[in-house]
C-alpha positions in Angstrom: -70.4 -131.1 68.1 -73.1 -129.1 69.8 -75.9 -127.5 67.9 -74.8 -123.9 68.8 -71.3 -124.5 67.6 -72.5 -126.1 64.3 -74.9 -123.1 63.8 -72.0 -120.7 64.3 -69.9 -122.5 61.8 -72.8 -122.6 59.4 -73.3 -118.8 59.7 -69.5 -118.2 59.3 -69.6 -120.2 56.0 -72.6 -118.3 54.9 -70.8 -115.0 55.6 -67.8 -116.2 53.6 -70.1 -117.2 50.8 -71.7 -113.8 50.7 -68.2 -112.2 50.7 -67.2 -114.2 47.7 -70.4 -113.1 45.9 -69.7 -109.5 46.7 -66.1 -110.0 45.4 -67.4 -111.3 42.1 -69.8 -108.4 41.8 -66.9 -106.1 42.4 -65.0 -107.7 39.6 -68.0 -107.3 37.3 -68.3 -103.6 38.4 -64.6 -103.1 37.5 -65.3 -104.6 34.0 -68.3 -102.3 33.6 -66.3 -99.2 34.6 -63.5 -100.3 32.2 -66.0 -100.7 29.3 -67.6 -97.3 30.2 -64.2 -95.7 30.2 -63.4 -97.1 26.8 -66.7 -95.7 25.4 -66.4 -92.3 27.0 -62.8 -91.4 26.5 -62.5 -89.0 23.6 -60.6 -91.3 21.2 -62.0 -93.7 18.7 -63.4 -96.6 20.9 -62.6 -100.2 20.1 -66.0 -101.7 20.1 -64.7 -105.3 20.1 -62.9 -104.6 23.4 -66.1 -103.0 24.9 -68.2 -105.9 23.8 -65.7 -108.4 25.1 -65.5 -106.6 28.5 -69.3 -106.5 28.8 -69.6 -110.1 27.6 -67.0 -111.2 30.2 -68.8 -109.3 33.0 -72.2 -111.0 32.5 -71.2 -114.5 33.8 -69.1 -113.0 36.6 -72.1 -110.8 37.7 -74.5 -113.8 37.4 -72.2 -116.0 39.5 -71.7 -113.2 42.0 -75.5 -112.6 42.4 -76.1 -116.3 42.7 -73.4 -116.9 45.3 -74.4 -113.8 47.3 -78.0 -115.0 47.3 -77.0 -118.5 48.5 -75.0 -117.0 51.3 -77.7 -114.6 52.3 -80.5 -117.2 52.3 -78.3 -119.6 54.3 -77.6 -117.0 56.9 -81.3 -116.1 57.1 -82.4 -119.8 57.4 -79.9 -120.3 60.2 -81.3 -117.2 62.1 -84.8 -118.4 61.5 -84.0 -121.9 62.8 -82.3 -120.4 65.9 -85.4 -118.3 66.5 -87.7 -121.4 66.2 -85.5 -123.3 68.7 -85.7 -120.4 71.2 -89.5 -120.3 70.8 -89.7 -124.1 71.4 -87.6 -123.7 74.6 -90.0 -120.9 75.8 -93.0 -123.1 75.0 -91.6 -126.0 76.9 -90.8 -123.8 79.9 -94.4 -122.4 79.9 -95.9 -125.9 79.7 -94.0 -127.0 82.8 
């Protein structure tokens, strides 16, 4: 497999990883909105449900942030490595 093809596959995986992170953050946001709705609706709120929703949202949000960060860093590292390869090519051409 050529370097360019591998790099493209690496970036595609990084993009998918970022998408999974965003999806998990979306799930956490839904849980936060649900908890806020339970607190703000004019009936007697069930605090155990609110605490459960917020407690469930924390690990989902942490996982989402972590996965999104891994995908973003992977994508940036790939772009940086590509830029370095291009600079090396230019340097070799100028040396010739």
